[in-house]
N, C-alpha and C positions, 0 to 999 in steps of 0.2 A: 793805185799810186801810193808811194810810201813817203810819210812825213816824219820829221823829227821836231819834237817839241821840247824845247829847253826852258824849263819854268821852275823856279824853286818853291812856289806855293803848291803844296802837295795836292790840296783840295781842287784847285783850279786845273792843275795838270792832269789829274784823274778825270775830271769833268771833261776836259778837251779830248783825252783819249777816248772816252765813252762816246762823246758827241760826234767826233770826226770818224770814229769807227763805224757809227750807225750811218754816216754819210758815204760809206764805202772805202774810206782810206785805211791804209795800214799805218799804225802809229807807234813810233818808239819814243820813249821819254828819257830825259835826263834832268836832274834837279840842281845841278851846279854847273858853272862854266867849264870846269876841267873835264868833267865826264862829257859834257855836251860837245866841247870842241873835239874830243877823241872820237866820239860817235860820228860827228860830222865830217871829220877827216878820213876816217876809216871805212864808213859806210857809203851806200848809194842811195841818196834821197832826192826826191822830186822837188821838195820845198822844205824849208826850216822856219819854224815859228819859234822866235828867240826873244825872251825877256830881256829888258835893258838892264835890270839890276839883279845880279847873281852873286852868290858867294864863290870864292875861289878866283875866278876871272869874271869881270862884268860882261855885259852884252857887247859892248863896243870892242872890247879885247878879244872876245871870241870872233866877232865880225872881221876885225883887222887880220887875224891869223887865218881864218878861213879864206879870205879874199887873196891871199898870197898864192893860193894854188887852185881854188875852186870857185865857180860862179853859180853855185846852187842858189835859186831864188830865196831871198830871207825876208820874211814878214816880222818886224819888230813890235813888241808889246811894251808899253810904257805907261807909268802913272805920272810922269813928268809932264806938266802942262806948258812948260816954256818952249817957244818956237825954236830957240837956239839949240836946245837939246835934240830935237827932232832933226833939225838941219845937220847937226854933227853926225847923226846916225846915217842919214841919206848920203852924206859926203864920205862916209867911211865904207858905203857899199850896200846899205840896206835898200830893198826894192820897194818897201812900203812900210807905213807906220799904222799902229792902231792903239788909240789911247784907252787905258783902263778907267773905269768898267766899260765893257763893251757888249753889244748884242751878239749872240752866237751866230745868228744869221748873216750879220755883217762880216764876221770873221770868215765864214764859209765863202761868202761872195768875193772877198778880197783874195782868198786862196784861189778860187777858180779863176779870177782875172789874172793873177801872177803865173798860174800854170798855163793859161792859154798864151800869154805873152812870152813865155819861156819855150814853149813847145816847138816853134819853128827852127831854133837853134839846137834842140836837144833830141828831137826825134824826127825821122824821115816823114815827108808829107804823107797823109792819110793814116799814120800810126795811131790816131785817136780812135779808129775803128779796127777792131781785131776780128778775124774770121777763120772759120774752118768749115769746109764743105757747105752746107746750107745754114750753119750756125754764124750769127754776127752779133758783135758786142760793141756798143757805142759808148766809149768812156766818158764823153762830154755830157750826153743826154742820159747816162746812166740807164741805158736800155739794152736789153738782150732779146734776140728773136731767133727763131729757128724755122726755116721753110715759111718765113713771113709771119709766123705766129709768135706773139709776145710771150716771154718766159717771166713768170711772177716770182722774181728772186728776192730773198732777204738781203740785207746789206752784206753779211758774211758770205752768203752763197755767191753774190756778185764779186766779191774780192777773190774768193776761191776760183771761180771761173775765169777771172782775169789772170790769175797766176797760171793756170792750167793752159790758157790760150798762149800767153807769152812764152811759155815753155813747152808748146805742143810738140809731140814726138818724144819728149824726155819723161823717164820715169822719175816721179817725185816721191820721195819717201814720206812716211807719216810724220817724221821728225821735222823734216823741212817744211812741210805744209803747216804744221803746228807753229813753228817759228815765224813763218812769213804771213800767216793769215790771222792767227791768234796771239802772236808774240809771246808764246809760252814755250817752256822746255817740255817737250812731250814725255808723258809718263806712259810707258808701255801697258801698264795695267789698265788703262782707261781706253774707251772706244769712241771718244769724242770725234776723232777724225773720220772713222768708219761710218759713224751715224751721219755726219754732215755730208759725206760723200754719197751715202745712199739717198739722202733727201735731195741733193742736186740731180742726181742720176734720175730720180723719179720725175723731175720736171724736164730735165734736158734730153733723156734718151726714151723713157718709158712711152710717151705718145707717139714716138716716131719708129719707122722700120729699121733704120740703120743706127747702132749704138756708136757713140764717139768716146765715152768715158769708160775706160778699161781697167781692170785690176791686174797688177803684175804680181803674182803670188810671191809672198815672202819679201817683196821690195816696196811696193806702194802703188801709185796710180798714174795713169798716162792718158792724155787726150789726143787721139789721132784717128784717121780714117783707115780701117782695115778692110781688106778683101776677104769677105767670109762667104 
C-alpha cells in the first residue's frame, strides 16, 4: 500500500519513511503544503499522513483543497494541544488526529485502523488477500504463503511481491519497480533490482516445482503462471 507523508520536519519525515517502509508500506514524501497538495491530487495513495503546520499551505488548507475532489483517508499530526484545533481539522475532513510527540507504534496502529475502515468503499471484497496459483498474500496479516508454506520475506520483498501480484501478467520494468518499491530513480548502472528479484525468486520459486516469477529479457519481470 502507498502512503503520502506531508511533513516539514526533515528528520521526522525521514524517520517516518524508514519506519513505515520497514512495515511494508511504499512511502512518498513532501516537505511543504504546495508540493504535498500537488502529490495528493495527482497521485494514487491509500492514506495521507498530514502535518497541521506546513510552509506554503498549512495542513487545513491542504485538507480543504483535497476534499473538494478526493476522499483519501487523512491522519493529521499536530503539536497543538487545544481541542478546538483538532475539532477544526475533523470538521474539515480529517479522519483521525495524532498529537506530537507520538509513539511510532501508535501511528502504525492508527494507519491500520484507517485503512481497514476505508477498504470496503475503496476495494472489492476480499481484495486484502491476493493470490496466484498456490501463492497467497494476506495484506492485513502481512503474511505470504505458497502451497501452504510460509515465505519468510523482508519488508521490501513483501512490497515487491505485492506490486507483482497486483500487476500479475504485466511486465514491470526495472525503472517502474525502483520507483514503486524503493521510491528512487533507477540507475541502469546498478543491479539493485536484479539482486532483489533474485532473492525473492529464491524464496518464492526455488523450493517449488513451478516458477511464477519470470524474466522478460530486455524489459523487466512478470509474475504469471506459464504452461511449460
